[in-house]
C-alpha positions in Angstrom: 128.9 64.0 88.5 128.5 67.5 86.8 129.3 70.5 89.1 126.2 72.9 90.0 125.5 75.9 92.0 122.3 77.1 93.5 121.3 80.8 93.9 118.5 81.5 96.2 117.0 84.7 96.0 115.1 86.0 99.5 113.5 89.2 99.9 115.1 91.7 102.3 112.4 91.8 104.6 108.9 90.0 104.5 105.8 92.1 104.0 104.4 93.4 107.3 105.3 94.6 110.7 108.9 93.9 111.5 108.3 93.3 115.0 104.9 91.3 114.4 104.6 87.4 115.5 103.9 86.5 111.8 107.2 88.2 110.4 109.5 87.0 113.2 108.1 83.4 112.6 108.8 83.8 108.9 112.3 85.0 109.6 112.9 82.2 112.0 111.8 79.5 109.5 113.8 81.1 106.7 116.9 80.9 109.0 116.0 77.4 109.9 115.9 76.1 106.6 119.1 77.8 105.6 120.7 76.2 108.2 119.5 72.9 107.5 120.5 73.1 103.9 124.1 74.3 104.6 124.4 71.3 107.1 123.1 68.7 104.7 125.3 70.0 101.7 128.3 70.4 104.3 128.0 66.7 105.4 127.8 65.6 101.6 130.9 67.7 100.6 132.7 66.4 103.4 131.9 62.9 102.1 133.0 63.7 98.9 136.2 65.2 100.1 137.2 61.9 101.5 136.6 60.3 97.9 138.4 63.0 96.4 141.8 62.9 98.2 140.9 65.8 100.3 140.2 68.3 97.6 139.0 71.5 99.1 135.2 72.1 98.4 133.3 74.9 100.0 129.4 74.8 100.6 129.2 78.4 99.0 130.9 76.5 95.8 127.2 74.9 95.7 124.8 76.9 97.6 124.4 80.7 97.5 121.8 82.7 99.3 121.1 86.6 98.2 118.7 89.2 99.2 117.4 91.7 96.5 116.7 95.2 97.7 116.0 98.9 96.6 118.1 101.5 97.3 116.9 104.9 97.1 119.2 107.3 95.2 120.7 110.1 96.9 119.2 113.9 96.7 122.8 114.8 95.3 125.0 113.1 93.0 128.0 112.1 95.3 130.6 112.1 92.4 129.4 115.1 90.5 127.5 117.2 92.7 124.6 117.2 90.3 120.9 117.1 91.7 119.0 114.0 90.7 115.8 113.9 89.1 
């Protein structure tokens, strides 16, 4: 088989009130899904390593999760001390 990598992008925070039941349920199911995916891929990689003379393979070689967020610019440039517009 051909090597592949999966990149999954998730919002940093679901919309809504962070402490609300709905948001907490979303976070719970996201975490459960990620754990399940890692376990299944890990089991497949362990099986594959047994067939490849113990070649080291990591789950992160195939599955990666990222969260995109917006950062606010500081009021002044740290490096130059120039006010940002």
